[in-house]
N, C-alpha and C positions, 0 to 999 in steps of 0.2 A: 572752192578749188576747182580748176578747170585745167583739162589737158586737152591740146590741140595737136593731132597728128596730121602730117602732110607728106608728100613725096611719093606716094603711090603712082602707079600706071601701068602701061602695056610695054614689054619690053620681050625682045627675042632671048631665047635660052643662049646663056654664056653672057648675057649682058648685067649691066649693073644698075642699081637704084641707090639712093640715099633716102631713108625715112628720117622725118625729123619730128619732134614733139616738143611743143613749147609748153610749159607748166606755169601756172600761176596760183597764188594762195597757199603754196607751200616752199619749204625751203629743202633743197636736195641733201642738206646736212642731215635731215632727219628721215630721209625716205630712201629706201632701196628702188631702183627705177629700172624698167625693162619693156620687152616687146612680147607680145603673145600674138597667135595668128589662129584663124579659124576659117574652115571651109564649111559649106551647107552639110547639115547632117552629122557632123563630127564636133568632138567637144574642143574647147578652146585649149591651146597647148602652148607650153612656154617656148618661147624661142631664145632668149638671150635676156640677162639681167646683169645689174652691176650694183655692188654694195654702196651704201650711203657715202662711205669714205674712198670710194673708188679702187679699192684694194683687192677687191675680188670679183671675178666675173664667172658667168655661167652661159653655155652655150649647149643648145640642143645638139646631140651627136650628127646629125645630119646637115648642120650648117657649120660645124667647126671648120676652120681653115676658109671659109667663103665669107661669113658675116663677120663684123667688128661692131661691137656696142662703144659708145663714148658719150661723155658728158661734158656741158660747158656749164659748171655750177653757178658761175657768175651771172649767166643769161637764163639760168633754169631750162636748158634745153637738153634734150637726150637724143641721140642720133643712132641710126643703124644703118652701116654701109653693107650693102649686099651686092657681092660679086659672083660672077660665074652662076648666075641664077638658073634654076632648073624649073621645068613645068611643075614639079611637085611642090614648089614654092608658092605656087598660085593660092591666094587665100586674102582674107581681110586681116591686116594688121592692126593691133590695137597696142597702144603704149599703157604703161601701168605704173603707178606709184604705190608703194606698200610702206606704212610705217614700220619702223624697226625697233621700237620700244613701245611698252605698253600694250594697250589694245590694237590688235591687228585691224587695220583699216586700208581698203583698197580703193584706189580711185582709177578710172578708166577714161581714155580718150574716145573719140568717136569712131575710130577705125579708118583706115586708108586701104583701098584695094590694089593689091599687086596681082597682076597677071602676067604670066611667062608663057610665050608661045613657043612650040617647038619647031 
């Protein structure tokens, strides 16, 4: 199983970025997928996730209305469209896939840095 995240970068406040995560070795039909972020010295936190059949989504309160998660199950891709970025969104963003049945297993991508300047 491999998750490959990309799309991070440096952007000014108010700008947009689109993160992408390519998954191999799994089927999105069997996994909930999502994005977490982490800043140095703090715990990794959930930003957004989507259920295996794409009927439910979760957003951290502080990103509601600005971030949108989506998937392309045929391509095993998950995206995070981030609009109106704020300096407090600065973090390393990780994509995640979690099994939805049986034993809970988490797979993580390598992380992509998002830096929002004020």
